[in-house]
C-alpha positions as CSV (number, residue, x, y, z in Angstrom):
1,M,0.0,0.0,0.0
2,G,1.4,3.4,-1.0
3,E,2.6,6.0,1.5
4,P,0.7,9.3,1.8
5,F,2.6,12.0,-0.1
6,G,5.9,10.7,1.3
7,Y,7.5,14.0,2.2
8,G,10.5,13.6,4.5
9,P,11.9,15.8,7.2
10,A,13.1,19.3,6.5
11,V,16.4,19.5,4.7
12,G,19.2,20.4,7.1
13,S,16.9,20.0,10.1
14,T,18.4,19.4,13.5
15,R,17.1,16.9,16.0
16,P,13.8,18.3,17.2
17,K,13.2,19.4,20.8
18,T,10.4,17.3,22.3
19,I,7.8,19.1,24.3
20,T,5.3,17.0,26.3
21,I,1.8,18.3,26.5
22,E,0.0,16.8,29.5
23,R,-3.1,19.0,29.4
24,L,-4.4,20.7,26.2
25,P,-5.6,24.3,26.3
26,K,-9.3,24.7,25.6
27,P,-10.2,25.5,21.9
28,A,-11.0,29.1,22.7
29,A,-7.5,29.5,24.2
30,L,-5.9,27.9,21.2
31,Y,-7.6,30.3,18.8
32,G,-6.9,33.1,21.2
33,R,-3.2,32.3,20.7
34,A,-3.7,32.5,16.9
35,L,-5.3,35.9,17.2
36,S,-2.6,37.2,19.5
37,G,0.0,36.1,17.0
38,L,-1.7,37.8,14.0
39,V,1.1,40.2,13.5
40,K,4.6,38.8,13.3
41,R,7.8,40.3,12.0
42,R,8.6,39.0,8.5
43,R,11.0,36.1,8.9
44,E,13.0,33.8,6.7
45,A,11.2,30.5,5.8
46,S,12.7,28.3,8.5
47,L,10.6,25.9,10.6
48,P,11.5,25.4,14.2
49,P,12.9,22.0,15.2
50,L,10.0,21.1,17.6
51,R,8.2,17.9,18.4
52,F,5.0,18.2,20.4
53,V,3.8,15.0,22.2
54,R,0.7,13.8,24.0
55,P,2.0,10.7,25.7
56,A,-1.3,8.9,26.5
57,V,-4.5,9.7,24.7
58,T,-7.5,7.4,24.9
59,L,-9.8,6.8,21.8
60,E,-13.1,7.6,23.4
61,E,-16.2,5.9,22.2
62,A,-18.5,8.8,22.6
63,A,-16.2,11.1,20.6
64,I,-15.8,8.5,17.9
65,D,-19.6,8.0,17.6
66,H,-20.2,11.7,17.4
67,Y,-17.6,12.1,14.6
68,A,-18.9,9.1,12.7
69,R,-22.4,10.6,12.6
70,V,-21.2,14.0,11.4
71,C,-19.0,12.4,8.7
72,G,-21.3,9.6,7.5
73,F,-19.5,6.5,8.8
74,I,-21.7,3.5,9.7
75,P,-21.0,1.0,12.6
76,E,-20.1,-1.8,10.2
77,Q,-17.1,0.2,9.1
78,G,-15.6,0.2,12.5
79,M,-13.8,3.2,14.0
80,P,-13.5,5.9,11.3
81,F,-9.9,5.7,10.2
82,T,-9.7,9.5,9.7
83,F,-10.7,10.1,13.3
84,P,-7.2,10.0,14.8
85,H,-6.4,13.3,13.0
86,L,-8.5,14.9,15.7
87,L,-6.0,13.8,18.4
88,A,-3.2,15.5,16.5
89,F,-5.0,18.7,15.5
90,P,-4.7,20.5,18.8
91,L,-0.9,19.9,18.6
92,H,-1.0,21.4,15.1
93,L,-2.5,24.6,16.5
94,L,0.1,24.7,19.3
95,M,2.9,24.3,16.7
96,L,1.5,26.9,14.4
97,T,1.1,29.4,17.2
98,D,4.4,28.8,18.9
99,P,6.5,31.9,19.1
100,A,9.3,30.2,17.0
101,F,6.9,29.6,14.1
102,P,7.7,32.3,11.5
103,W,4.2,33.3,10.3
104,P,0.8,34.1,11.8
105,A,-1.4,31.0,12.0
106,L,-4.5,32.8,10.8
107,G,-4.3,33.1,7.0
108,L,-2.5,29.8,6.4
109,V,-4.2,27.7,3.7
110,H,-4.7,24.0,4.3
111,L,-3.6,22.7,0.9
112,A,-3.7,18.9,1.3
113,N,-3.9,16.1,3.8
114,S,-3.1,12.4,3.9
115,V,-4.1,9.7,6.4
116,H,-2.4,6.3,6.8
117,L,-4.0,3.7,9.0
118,R,-1.3,1.1,9.6
119,K,-3.1,-1.1,12.1
120,P,-6.7,-1.5,13.2
121,L,-7.8,0.8,16.0
122,D,-10.6,0.6,18.5
123,A,-12.3,2.6,21.2
124,G,-10.3,2.3,24.4
125,D,-6.9,2.1,22.7
126,V,-4.3,4.4,24.4
127,L,-2.1,6.2,21.9
128,R,1.0,8.3,22.0
129,V,0.6,11.3,19.6
130,E,3.6,13.1,18.1
131,V,3.6,16.1,15.7
132,E,6.6,17.8,14.1
133,F,7.4,20.0,11.2
134,G,8.5,18.4,7.9
135,A,9.8,19.7,4.7
136,L,9.4,23.2,3.1
137,L,7.9,22.9,-0.4
138,K,7.6,25.3,-3.3
139,H,4.1,26.4,-4.4
140,D,3.2,28.8,-7.2
141,K,1.4,31.0,-4.6
142,G,3.9,31.0,-1.8
143,Q,5.7,28.8,0.7
144,A,4.2,25.4,1.5
145,F,5.3,23.2,4.4
146,V,4.4,19.8,6.0
147,L,3.2,18.9,9.5
148,H,3.8,15.2,10.3
149,S,1.5,13.5,12.8
150,R,2.5,10.0,14.2
151,L,0.5,7.8,16.5
152,Y,1.9,4.8,18.4
153,R,0.3,2.0,20.5
154,R,2.6,0.3,23.0
155,G,5.6,1.6,20.9
156,E,4.2,0.3,17.5
157,A,3.4,2.8,14.7
158,V,-0.4,2.5,14.0
159,W,-1.4,5.7,12.2
160,D,0.2,8.7,10.6
161,G,-0.8,11.7,8.6
162,D,0.8,14.6,6.6
163,S,-0.9,18.0,6.6
164,V,0.3,20.5,3.9
165,Y,-0.2,24.2,4.6
166,L,0.6,27.3,2.6
167,K,1.8,30.7,3.5
168,R,0.8,32.9,0.6
169,A,2.8,35.7,-1.1
170,I,6.2,34.9,0.1
171,R,9.3,33.6,-1.6
172,A,9.4,29.8,-1.5
173,Q,12.1,27.3,-1.1
174,G,12.3,23.5,-1.1
175,D,11.3,20.9,-3.6
176,P,8.1,21.5,-5.7
177,L,4.8,20.4,-4.2
178,A,3.9,17.3,-6.3
179,P,0.2,17.2,-7.3
180,L,-1.9,14.0,-7.2
181,D,-2.1,12.5,-10.7
182,I,-5.8,11.8,-11.2
183,D,-7.5,11.2,-14.5
184,G,-10.5,13.4,-14.0
185,D,-12.1,12.3,-17.3
186,A,-12.3,8.7,-16.1
187,L,-14.4,9.7,-13.0
188,T,-18.2,9.1,-12.9
189,R,-20.8,10.6,-10.6
190,Q,-21.5,8.4,-7.6
191,A,-23.4,10.5,-5.1
192,R,-24.9,13.9,-4.5
193,W,-24.7,15.6,-1.1
194,Q,-26.8,18.2,0.6
195,L,-24.7,20.5,2.8
196,P,-26.8,22.1,5.5
197,P,-25.9,25.6,6.9
198,Q,-24.9,24.2,10.3
199,L,-22.4,21.7,8.8
200,G,-19.3,23.7,9.8
201,R,-20.6,24.1,13.4
202,D,-21.5,20.4,13.6
203,Y,-18.0,19.4,12.5
204,A,-16.4,21.9,14.8
205,K,-18.2,20.4,17.8
206,A,-17.1,16.9,16.7
207,S,-13.5,17.9,15.9
208,G,-12.5,20.9,18.0
209,D,-11.7,22.8,14.8
210,Y,-13.4,26.2,15.5
211,N,-11.8,28.2,12.7
212,P,-14.3,31.1,12.2
213,I,-14.3,30.6,8.4
214,H,-16.4,27.4,9.0
215,L,-18.9,28.7,11.6
216,T,-21.2,31.4,10.4
217,A,-21.6,33.7,7.4
218,L,-20.7,36.7,9.5
219,S,-17.4,35.2,10.9
220,A,-16.5,33.9,7.4
221,R,-17.1,37.3,5.7
222,A,-14.8,38.9,8.3
223,L,-12.0,36.7,6.8
224,G,-12.9,37.2,3.2
225,F,-15.4,34.5,2.3
226,P,-19.0,35.2,1.2
227,R,-20.4,32.4,3.5
228,A,-19.1,29.8,5.8
229,I,-17.2,27.0,4.1
230,A,-17.0,23.3,4.9
231,H,-14.0,21.9,6.6
232,G,-11.5,20.3,4.2
233,M,-11.1,17.4,6.7
234,W,-14.9,16.9,6.8
235,T,-14.9,16.6,3.0
236,L,-12.0,14.1,3.0
237,A,-13.7,12.0,5.8
238,R,-17.1,12.2,4.0
239,A,-15.6,10.9,0.8
240,A,-13.9,8.1,2.8
241,S,-17.1,7.1,4.5
242,A,-18.9,7.0,1.2
243,L,-16.3,4.8,-0.5
244,Q,-15.2,2.4,2.3
245,P,-17.0,-1.0,2.1
246,P,-19.3,-1.8,5.0
247,K,-16.5,-3.7,6.7
248,R,-13.6,-3.0,9.1
249,L,-10.3,-2.0,7.7
250,A,-7.0,-3.7,8.3
251,S,-5.1,-0.7,6.7
252,A,-5.9,2.2,4.5
253,V,-4.4,5.3,2.9
254,I,-6.3,8.3,1.7
255,S,-4.7,11.4,0.2
256,G,-6.6,14.5,-0.8
257,E,-5.9,18.0,-2.2
258,F,-8.2,20.8,-1.2
259,K,-9.3,22.9,-4.2
260,L,-12.2,25.4,-4.3
261,P,-13.9,26.2,-1.0
262,M,-17.3,24.5,-0.5
263,L,-19.9,27.1,0.6
264,L,-22.6,26.4,3.2
265,P,-25.4,25.8,2.7
266,G,-24.9,24.1,-0.7
267,E,-24.7,20.9,-2.7
268,A,-21.8,18.8,-3.9
269,S,-21.3,15.6,-5.9
270,L,-18.9,12.7,-5.5
271,W,-17.1,11.4,-8.6
272,T,-15.0,8.2,-8.6
273,A,-13.1,5.7,-10.7
274,S,-11.9,2.2,-9.7
275,P,-8.3,1.5,-10.9
276,L,-8.3,-1.5,-8.5
277,A,-10.9,-3.5,-6.6
278,T,-9.6,-2.0,-3.3
279,A,-8.8,1.5,-4.6
280,R,-10.6,4.6,-5.8
281,E,-9.6,7.8,-7.4
282,L,-12.1,10.6,-6.5
283,E,-13.2,14.2,-6.8
284,V,-15.7,16.1,-4.8
285,R,-17.2,18.7,-7.2
286,D,-20.0,21.2,-7.3
287,V,-23.4,19.8,-7.9
288,A,-23.0,20.4,-11.7
289,G,-19.8,18.4,-11.7
290,A,-17.8,21.2,-13.2
291,K,-15.6,22.6,-10.4
292,P,-13.5,20.6,-8.0
293,H,-13.5,21.0,-4.2
294,L,-11.4,17.9,-3.4
295,R,-9.2,15.6,-5.5
296,G,-7.9,12.4,-3.9
297,R,-7.0,8.7,-3.9
298,F,-8.2,6.0,-1.5
299,Q,-6.7,2.5,-1.1
300,W,-7.5,-0.1,1.6
301,T,-7.3,-3.7,2.8
302,L,-10.0,-5.3,4.8
303,Q,-9.8,-7.4,8.0
């Protein structure tokens, strides 16, 4: 099974300093850190050698069930394999609001994300969560970079993810950001989704991602959007839930690039092709099938 994206550590990086997080700040405090760091002096594109760790995090059944309902997973599919991203996300916010991080967290664009389930997971599992910066990548609109997330159970790697973010309008360094190679003409419509106005708030409650661009039209307009937009990670998870067979996974990889924002309320359509019996190429498009919101690839093995 292929690796998600496969971006390695930052070139020339030193051994990261490990910071253990025993107790997470509340979401309001995390976003307060983002607002307080809105203005930073212009710095060179250099990512701090930091590793943030939550040493023992339990997969809680109530939180899993809430997330599954919001993202469309059914009980027969087992624990949603995208769910562990939620364990790493607060550490992402801590990394992006750390004083050593060179740019304001607000205004960063979430370009792409991958998730790799290495071993089956269940409610009650206790995991070690690690997050650190990865490579700097060139993008035609600015500087992209990677955040690596790694989860371990009793010392064994069981899940990891790569999140790619963009700081716009600055000179970029690093290797070019490689796009997913998907044959869009081979895709056919599989589903049509209704996106209710409260979708962003529902996913925020399930995930802890309270970015104001997702919550209300008013808060989204303050940040340059005409209405609230759906979370990219909801869109990736919703595609995964629609394409996963009604069985538990032994392993899985899903990689997705976030394209045009998906306005709420609204409609969207899921388009897929099947290069293998256990693989799908996919796009989430507008309801007419003309404009892409997400482009991705999903591959799995069943238990």
